[in-house]
C-alpha positions in Angstrom: 142.2 282.4 320.4 139.9 281.2 317.6 141.3 283.7 315.3 145.1 283.3 316.0 144.5 279.6 316.0 142.9 279.7 312.5 145.7 282.3 311.4 148.2 279.6 312.4 146.6 277.0 310.3 145.6 278.7 307.4 148.7 279.1 305.4 148.5 276.6 302.5 151.7 274.5 301.4 152.6 276.5 298.3 154.6 279.6 299.2 152.7 280.1 302.6 150.1 282.0 300.7 146.5 282.1 302.8 144.1 279.2 301.4 141.4 280.4 303.8 141.9 284.3 304.3 140.1 285.7 307.2 137.9 288.7 306.8 135.9 290.9 309.2 132.2 289.5 309.4 128.9 290.9 310.3 127.9 288.4 312.8 129.9 288.0 315.6 128.4 284.6 316.6 128.4 281.6 314.4 125.1 280.5 315.9 123.5 284.1 314.3 122.5 281.6 311.1 119.4 282.4 309.2 119.1 279.4 306.9 116.8 281.0 304.5 118.7 284.2 303.9 120.5 283.2 300.7 117.8 281.3 299.4 115.2 284.3 300.0 113.0 284.6 296.7 113.2 288.2 297.0 116.6 288.4 296.0 116.2 288.1 292.3 113.8 290.8 292.4 115.8 293.6 293.3 114.8 297.1 292.0 112.6 295.3 289.3 109.6 294.4 291.7 107.0 296.7 292.3 104.5 296.3 295.5 100.9 297.6 295.1 98.7 298.0 298.0 94.9 297.9 297.5 92.2 298.5 300.0 91.6 294.5 300.7 95.0 293.1 299.3 98.4 293.6 298.6 100.4 292.2 295.5 103.8 292.3 293.8 104.7 292.6 290.2 108.0 291.8 289.0 108.5 293.3 285.4 110.5 291.4 282.8 113.9 291.8 282.6 117.0 290.0 281.0 118.5 287.3 283.1 121.9 289.1 282.9 120.4 292.4 284.1 118.7 290.5 286.9 121.7 288.7 287.8 123.6 292.1 288.1 121.1 293.6 290.0 120.9 290.9 292.4 124.4 290.7 293.1 124.6 294.6 293.4 121.9 294.5 295.9 123.5 291.8 297.8 127.1 293.4 297.8 125.3 296.5 299.3 123.9 294.7 302.1 126.9 292.7 302.9 130.0 294.5 302.0 132.3 292.3 303.6 131.5 289.3 301.8 134.0 288.7 298.9 131.8 286.5 296.9 128.9 287.6 294.6 125.4 285.8 295.7 124.9 284.3 292.2 128.6 282.6 292.6 127.5 281.5 296.1 124.5 279.6 294.7 126.4 278.1 291.9 128.9 276.8 294.4 125.7 275.3 296.3 124.7 273.6 293.0 128.0 271.9 292.8 128.1 270.8 296.4 124.7 269.0 295.6 125.5 267.8 292.5 128.8 266.1 293.5 127.2 264.7 297.0 124.0 263.3 295.5 125.3 262.3 291.8 129.1 261.1 292.3 128.8 259.9 296.2 125.1 259.0 296.7 124.5 261.0 300.0 121.4 261.6 301.0 119.4 265.4 301.2 120.1 265.6 305.2 124.1 265.5 304.5 123.7 267.9 301.5 121.9 270.1 303.9 124.5 270.0 306.4 127.3 270.9 304.0 125.1 273.8 302.8 124.7 275.2 306.6 128.4 274.9 306.9 129.3 276.4 303.7 126.6 279.5 304.1 128.3 280.1 307.6 131.6 280.4 306.4 130.3 282.5 303.7 128.2 284.9 305.4 131.4 285.2 308.1 133.5 286.4 305.3 135.8 283.3 305.1 135.5 282.8 301.6 136.8 284.6 298.6 137.7 283.7 295.0 140.9 281.8 295.8 139.5 279.3 298.4 135.9 278.8 297.6 136.2 275.5 296.0 138.5 274.5 298.6 136.0 275.5 301.4 133.3 273.8 299.6 135.3 270.6 299.3 135.7 270.9 303.2 132.2 271.3 304.0 131.2 268.3 302.0 133.7 266.4 303.6 132.8 267.4 307.0 129.2 266.9 306.4 130.0 263.4 305.1 132.0 262.5 307.8 129.7 263.8 310.9 126.4 262.3 309.2 127.5 259.0 307.9 129.7 256.0 309.5 132.4 256.5 306.7 135.2 253.7 306.2 138.3 254.3 305.0 137.8 253.6 301.3 134.7 255.6 301.1 136.6 258.4 302.5 139.3 258.1 299.9 136.5 257.8 297.4 135.0 261.1 298.4 138.3 262.8 298.3 139.1 261.4 294.7 135.7 263.1 293.5 136.3 266.2 295.4 139.7 266.3 293.6 138.4 265.6 290.4 135.3 267.4 290.0 136.1 270.6 292.2 139.6 270.5 290.5 141.4 270.8 294.0 144.7 269.9 295.2 144.1 266.8 297.5 146.9 268.4 300.1 145.3 271.8 300.1 142.1 270.2 300.7 142.7 268.3 303.4 145.0 270.9 305.2 141.9 273.3 305.0 139.5 270.9 307.0 140.6 271.6 310.1 140.8 275.4 309.8 137.2 275.0 308.5 136.3 273.2 311.7 137.9 275.8 313.9 135.9 278.5 312.2 132.6 276.6 312.8 133.5 276.8 316.4 133.4 272.8 316.2 129.7 273.1 315.9 129.2 270.4 313.5 126.0 268.9 315.3 123.2 271.2 313.8 120.0 272.1 315.5 117.0 271.2 313.3 115.8 274.8 312.8 119.2 275.1 310.5 119.0 272.1 308.5 115.2 271.8 307.8 114.8 274.7 305.6 117.6 273.4 303.4 116.2 269.7 303.5 112.6 270.8 302.6 114.1 272.9 299.7 116.2 270.3 298.4 113.2 267.7 298.4 111.1 269.9 296.8 113.6 270.3 293.7 114.5 266.7 293.5 
């Protein structure tokens, strides 16, 4: 029912093309979510990391490598582990930075709201719901849902947020609003998140403020 309902709601206003394309994911349950997975510091190391084991301790050595090669290696390793995903890890992280910048600098939202948006966005990403066409729409929908659930927004505040999403992410307002409910369905209406999912993101946000 979830898939058929989302399919029915996923066509855009222009030409009927999908703006929230469904792809098979590796996780069958939306609750099977690790908030540390995409921010794991081991990801950028890839084949350039060497673990040295000594009698009394173990250490890790990461050789120098050009940033472009490191990024390529990281994305290749990520793609091998998650072949069903259509976005690279670097692209997912880039979109998260955009989410934070828009929510924090443009709208003044605090870390808990951004952390919630991160969880929504990562769940959609890890379940294979994102692609190159809908990635920014999904990011915008996640900010919108997080802002609504964690803040007592008045109508003018909602309008301001949508204006900023439209301008900063270069989104079509109608497509953004039409994607909000399919994103909610894909998240199985579970917008109230347990602390174990939010806290790791919240701590990282506070450490990098």
